[in-house]
C-alpha positions in Angstrom: 0.0 0.0 0.0 3.0 2.3 -0.1 2.0 4.0 -3.4 -1.7 4.7 -2.8 -2.5 8.3 -4.0 -6.2 8.4 -3.2 -8.0 7.0 -0.2 -11.8 7.2 -0.3 -13.5 6.1 3.0 -17.0 5.3 1.9 -18.1 2.4 4.0 -21.0 3.1 6.4 -24.4 1.9 7.6 -27.2 3.0 9.9 -29.8 1.4 12.1 -33.2 2.9 12.1 -35.1 3.2 15.4 -35.2 4.9 18.7 -32.1 4.7 20.8 -33.8 2.4 23.3 -34.7 0.0 20.5 -31.3 -0.5 19.0 -28.8 -2.9 20.4 -25.5 -1.9 21.9 -23.7 -4.6 19.8 -25.0 -3.1 16.5 -24.2 0.4 17.7 -20.6 -0.6 18.5 -20.3 -2.2 15.0 -21.6 1.0 13.5 -18.9 3.0 15.4 -16.2 0.6 14.1 -17.4 0.8 10.5 -18.4 4.5 10.2 -15.7 6.1 12.4 -12.8 3.8 13.4 -12.3 2.2 9.9 -11.7 5.6 8.2 -9.3 6.5 11.1 -7.4 3.2 10.8 -7.1 3.4 7.0 -6.0 7.0 7.1 -3.4 6.2 9.8 -2.0 3.4 7.5 -1.9 5.4 4.3 -1.0 8.9 5.5 2.7 8.6 6.3 3.6 7.8 2.6 1.4 10.6 1.4 3.2 13.0 3.7 6.6 11.7 2.6 5.6 12.3 -1.1 3.9 15.6 -0.2 0.9 14.5 -2.2 -2.3 12.5 -2.0 -6.0 12.8 -1.4 -8.1 11.5 1.4 -11.9 11.7 0.9 -14.3 10.8 3.7 -17.9 10.3 2.8 -19.6 11.9 5.8 -23.3 12.7 5.7 -25.8 15.5 6.1 -26.6 13.6 9.3 -23.3 15.0 10.8 -25.1 18.4 11.0 -28.7 17.4 11.2 -29.2 14.6 13.7 -32.2 12.5 13.3 -34.1 11.2 16.3 -34.3 7.7 14.6 -30.6 7.6 13.6 -28.9 8.8 16.7 -25.7 6.7 16.8 -25.4 7.0 13.0 -25.5 10.8 13.3 -23.0 10.7 16.1 -20.6 8.6 14.1 -20.9 11.0 11.1 -20.5 14.1 13.4 -17.3 12.5 14.8 -16.1 11.7 11.2 -16.8 15.3 10.2 -14.7 16.6 13.1 -11.9 14.2 12.3 -12.0 15.2 8.6 -11.9 18.9 9.3 -9.1 18.6 11.8 -7.1 16.4 9.5 -7.7 18.9 6.7 -6.2 21.6 8.8 -3.2 19.4 9.9 -2.4 18.2 6.4 -2.4 21.4 4.5 1.3 22.1 5.3 2.2 18.6 4.0 0.5 18.9 0.6 -2.1 16.2 1.3 -5.6 17.1 0.4 -8.4 16.1 2.8 -12.1 16.5 2.0 -15.4 15.5 3.4 -18.4 14.7 1.2 -21.8 15.5 2.8 -24.6 13.7 1.0 -28.1 13.3 2.2 -29.8 9.9 1.6 -28.3 8.1 -1.4 -30.0 5.4 -3.5 -27.9 2.5 -2.2 -28.4 -0.5 0.0 -28.4 1.7 3.1 -32.0 0.9 4.0 -31.5 -2.9 3.6 -31.1 -3.4 7.3 -34.4 -4.8 8.7 -34.8 -1.8 11.0 -35.7 0.3 7.9 -38.7 -1.8 6.9 -41.2 1.0 7.6 -38.9 3.9 6.5 -37.7 2.7 3.1 -40.2 4.7 1.1 -39.4 7.9 2.9 -35.7 7.5 2.4 -36.2 6.5 -1.3 -38.3 9.6 -1.9 -35.6 12.0 -0.7 -32.6 10.1 -2.0 -30.1 11.3 -4.6 -28.4 9.3 -7.3 -25.0 7.7 -6.3 -23.5 9.3 -9.4 -23.9 12.7 -7.8 -21.9 11.6 -4.9 -19.2 10.1 -7.2 -18.9 13.4 -9.0 -18.5 15.1 -5.6 -15.7 12.7 -4.8 -13.9 13.4 -8.0 -14.3 17.2 -7.4 -12.8 16.7 -3.9 -9.8 14.8 -5.3 -9.2 17.5 -7.9 -9.7 20.5 -5.6 -9.0 19.4 -2.1 -12.0 21.5 -1.0 -12.6 20.8 2.7 -16.4 20.2 2.5 -18.5 19.4 -0.5 -22.3 19.1 -0.1 -24.5 16.8 -2.1 -27.9 18.1 -0.9 -30.7 15.6 -0.6 -34.2 16.4 -1.8 -34.9 17.3 1.8 -32.3 20.1 1.9 -32.5 21.2 -1.7 -30.7 24.4 -0.9 -27.2 23.6 0.2 -27.1 27.0 2.0 -29.3 25.4 4.6 -26.2 23.6 5.9 -23.7 26.3 5.0 -24.1 28.5 8.1 -22.4 25.9 10.3 -19.8 25.4 7.6 -19.0 29.1 7.6 -18.7 29.3 11.4 -16.5 26.2 11.5 -14.3 27.5 8.7 -13.6 30.6 10.6 -12.9 28.6 13.8 -10.6 26.1 12.0 -8.5 28.9 10.6 -8.2 30.6 14.0 -7.4 27.4 15.8 -4.9 26.4 13.1 -3.0 29.7 13.6 -2.9 29.3 17.3 -1.5 25.7 17.2 1.0 26.2 14.4 
């Protein structure tokens, strides 16, 4: 794996239901898949990217990082943590020439709702889902530009500016914090 130029962390799943209905075992597996796996893969690949002063890491996060759903609590929490990791890594890696980006799609037409817990919610998710090709185009844009956050708005949040306010505030904060800790 020493010559990997691009790492796309895209694996993830959710469990639909109230926090009291979901099992701790499934939630732990979700944390390992949605958060720890991207951290592990990044940790493995990053040293070579730094030594070459090039490379791209793209984490597929989610709108759920900023808009937590009452029926996807742990999923939203893992995506919030992944967003925080991605933004911090973006700030850290700028001086090394490694691009780090987060992609923030809403529901995507994939097997995400195949878990049995989604049986009563599949239609709702399907109605608001975007095509996976839109997400793929965002990943390509991230690789080319290194933009910190790229939004792929769902049909729920048609206006990406709905989520932009938190982005603007975070952007200012990251620049200030980066200067303090340089």
